[in-house]
Each structure stands twice: as C-alpha cells, then as structure tokens.
N, C-alpha and C positions, 0 to 999 in steps of 0.2 A: 530393767537390770542395769546396775551401775557398771561403769567401765571396768572397775576392779573385779567385780563378780563375773562379768563376761570373760575377762582375760583369765581368771582362775578356772572357770568352767572349761574354757578352750584348752588350757594347758593340761588339766586333768584328763580331758578326753584324749588328747594326744598321747599322754603317758600310758593310759589304759590301752590304747590301740597298739602302741609299741610293745607293751607286755604281751598282749594277745598274739601279735605276729611272731614274737620271739619264742614263746613257750607253749601256746595252746595247741593241743593235738589237732584242732580243726583249722589251724593257721594255713593260709594259702602259700606261705613261704615253704618251699620244699624242705623236708626234714634235714637233708644233708647241708643246708645253708643256714639253718637257724642258729647254730653255734657262732656264726660269723655276723649275724644280724645285730646291728647296734642302734637301731631306730631309723625311722623315716626322716627324710629331709622335708622341711616345710618352709613356706614363705613366712616372713615375719607377720604376726597378727596385724590386721588392718581393719579397724572399726568402720572405715568408710566403705568396706565391702560387705557390710551387714545391713540388710534392708528389712523394713516392715512393709509388706506389699499386699495389695488387694489381688486376689486371683480372679481374673475375668473368666469365669467358667463358660464353656461353650454350651449353647442351648441343647445341642444334640451331639454329645461326644462321639467322635468318629473312632471306630476300631481300626487300628493301623497295625501293619506287620513290620517289625524291625528286625533287620539282619543281625547276626551274631558273629563273634570273632572266629567261630568254627564253621562258618557257612550255614548255620542253622537259622531259625526264625522264631520270634516270640511275638505274641500279640499284646497290645496295650490299648487303652482308651486315651485319646488325646483329651485331657480333662479341662484344661484351661490355659491361660497365658498370663505370665508375670511381665510387667514392664518396669524398668529401672534405669537409672542414669549412672554413667561412669564418665568422668571428665567432661561433663556437660552434654554428653550425647546419650540419646535414649536407645535402649536395647530391649529385646524381648526374648523370653524363653517359654516354650511349652512345658507343661507339667503333665505327667502321665499317671494312670492307675492301671494296675493289672486287672482289677475287678471293680465294678461300680460301687460295691458295698464297703470297700475298705476306706479307712480314714487317712491313709498315708498317700503322699505324692512322691513320685520319682522325677527328678529334674537332671537329666544328663546334659552335658554341654561340652563343646570344644571352644577353644579360644586361641589367641595369637601366641600363647606360651607353649602350645602343643608341639611335640617332637624335639624341642630344644631344652625346655626346662620341666615340662610336665609330660605325662604319658601321652603318646602320640594319638591314641584312639579317643582321648577325652577323659573327662572325670564326671563324677556323679554327686548329687546332693539328694539325701532322703529327708523328707519332711514328714514328721509324725503329727498326730492330733495335738500334742503338747506344744508344737511350734506355731499353733494358731491362737491368736489373742482373742480376748472377749469381743473386740470390735470386728472380728472376722478376718483381719489381716494375718498373713503368714510371715514368720521370720525366715528370710532367705539369706543365709550367712555363708558366703563363699569361703570363709576361713575353715569351714568344715568340709570343703570339697575333697573328695577322696578318689583314689584309683580303684578301678574294678579289679576283682581278683585275678583276671587274666594278665594284669600288669606284673604279677609275681610269679605266675606259672602258666604255661600253655595248656595245662590239663583242665583249665576252667573255660567255660563258655560264657561270654559276656555280651550283652546287647550293645550294638554300636549306636553312636549318637546320631539321631536323625538330622538331616541337613538344616531343618528349621532351627536347630539349636546350635548352629555354628556361629559363634560370635566373632565379629571383626574388631576385637579389642583385647588387650592383655588383662587377664584376671589373675593378678599376682597375689593369690591367697590359696590356702589349703595345702594339700600334699603336692610335692614335686615328684618327678619321675623316680622310680625305683631302679637303681642300676644293678642290684644284686651285690653279692659279697666281694666282687672284684677278684683279684688274684688271691684266693684263700691260702695258697701255699707260700706266699711271700712273707 
C-alpha cells in the first residue's frame, strides 16, 4: 500500500467512525451527548507506527480470564505474540482470540500515554483476516488504535488490558481520550 493510499484509508476510517459515533442509534455515545459530539481527537498519522509482523503463535494457546471494567470476567485464548521496535527498543504484545476457530485477533494495550492523553484503561486493535498478508505477516497499525466503548459510557462492560500488554513506551497513534461534550450549556 502506498503512503497516499494508507493515509486516505486511515482518514476515511476516522471519518466513518466519527459519523457512526455522532449519529448511529447503536453509538456508545449517550444520546443526550450526540448533538454536541464533533468528532474524536486523534494523534497525527504516523507511518512509523504501522508494522508488518510475524505472529509467533503459541504451541498450546492458554485460556485466560480477563477482568472487565464492571468487575466481570471474559475468557480468551492467548494466541501468540507480536514483537516490534519503537525508537530502537523491542517491545511485545500478546494477541488474543475469543474462540480458536475465528480468524481475527484482539490486541489490547496500555502505554505511557494512558491517563493523560489516551483512555486510562488502555486501547485496542482488532486484526481481521484481511490484515494478514500472503507471507503470513499481520499488519499491526497503531494508527487504528481505538478506545473501548466504556470510554464513552459506563453502561458498557469492557475487558481490561492484561499486564503482559502494558508497554513502557509512548504509542502516539490512534484515538486520544474522549472527554465528552464538556460544558454543553456554555
């Protein structure tokens, strides 16, 4: 994918997400806030935070229990691990599947931007079969990092990021924290 095509696709994705959040009846933004919603804040697109990575699949994926934002629990399979470099340092993230037969991967992460610039509980990446190249490597693009629905409303239950995926680096890509409409009466 060329840089121009990548940037166009990313911008289109962001515009579609903003339209969904503003107007769709299934939006996680509370209905009384949608009239004041004028789009999410994002980091500037950074092609250096887009990687094509081999997934080092675990021989025997372990079923783990992950806590949620409402003190619940969800089960996932720890499917494999991605390794990548940021600023010359190597980092790793586990990728999860809810079911062994699905083609998608869920990659939750926390980083050094959490609580100040991004949602405090972390962000997610979803990787679909289309994100996997013919060579078997996956496109892991942090520019698509998104907030879980519980960032917009406490009525949602969201899985928390396992400690294995807490990165000690700033990932300045993707969605920033959602502050809400602010003082809508002003």
